C-alpha positions in Angstrom: 1.7 37.4 -17.8 4.0 34.9 -15.7 4.0 31.3 -16.6 3.2 29.7 -13.7 5.7 27.3 -12.2 5.3 24.1 -11.1 5.7 23.2 -7.3 8.0 20.7 -6.4 7.7 18.9 -3.6 10.5 17.2 -1.4 8.2 15.0 0.6 7.9 12.8 -2.7 11.5 11.9 -2.7 11.9 10.8 0.5 13.0 7.1 0.9 15.3 5.5 3.6 15.8 1.8 3.5 17.0 1.9 7.3 14.0 3.4 8.8 11.3 1.6 6.9 8.3 0.7 8.8 7.2 -3.4 7.8 4.5 -3.2 5.0 0.9 -3.1 6.2 2.3 -2.0 10.0 0.2 1.0 10.2 -3.4 -0.6 9.9 -2.6 -3.0 13.0 -3.3 -2.4 16.7 -2.0 0.5 18.1 0.2 -1.9 20.6 1.3 -3.8 17.7 3.0 -0.7 16.0 4.3 0.4 18.8 5.8 -3.1 19.9 7.3 -3.1 16.3 7.8 0.6 15.6 10.0 0.8 18.9 12.2 -2.3 17.8 16.1 -1.1 17.0 15.4 -3.0 13.5 12.8 -0.8 12.4 14.0 2.5 14.1 17.7 2.4 14.9 17.2 6.6 16.0 15.3 4.9 18.8 11.9 5.7 19.9 12.1 9.2 18.8 12.5 8.3 15.2 9.8 5.9 15.9 7.3 8.7 16.6 8.4 10.9 13.9 7.6 7.7 11.4 4.3 7.2 13.1 3.5 11.4 12.9 5.2 11.1 9.0 2.3 8.4 8.3 -0.2 10.5 9.4 0.8 13.9 7.9 1.0 11.8 4.5 -2.2 10.4 4.5 -4.0 13.7 5.5 -7.6 13.9 5.0 -7.5 10.2 3.6 -7.0 9.2 6.7 -10.0 7.5 8.4 -10.8 9.2 11.9 -10.8 5.6 13.8 -7.4 5.0 11.8 -6.2 8.5 12.7 -7.0 7.8 16.4 -5.3 4.4 16.8 -2.0 5.7 15.2 -2.2 8.9 18.0 -2.2 6.5 20.4 0.5 3.9 18.9 1.8 7.8 19.2 1.1 8.4 22.7 2.3 4.8 23.8 6.1 5.5 22.1 6.1 8.8 23.8 5.5 7.0 27.1 8.0 4.5 26.7 10.6 7.1 25.7 9.8 8.8 29.0 9.8 6.0 30.9 13.3 4.9 29.3 14.6 8.9 29.7 13.9 8.4 33.5 15.9 5.3 33.7 
């Protein structure tokens, strides 16, 4: 019988200092999350990068994320998407 290989998770190695959100930001209200994540010092890649970071947090939390918190994070993501559309329209 073949020996089972341990699966390596690439996601565990993802660490970047340049796009690291402030500690505890994802426990705040949606408006504050969107405002902080949209700042240039937090997401130098722009609003798209901020949206990706919020989605990344949602994905990493998985089933352990309470439904209320998930809704608030999804709302923050929608606020960022709305801001991105406004910016693209200018």
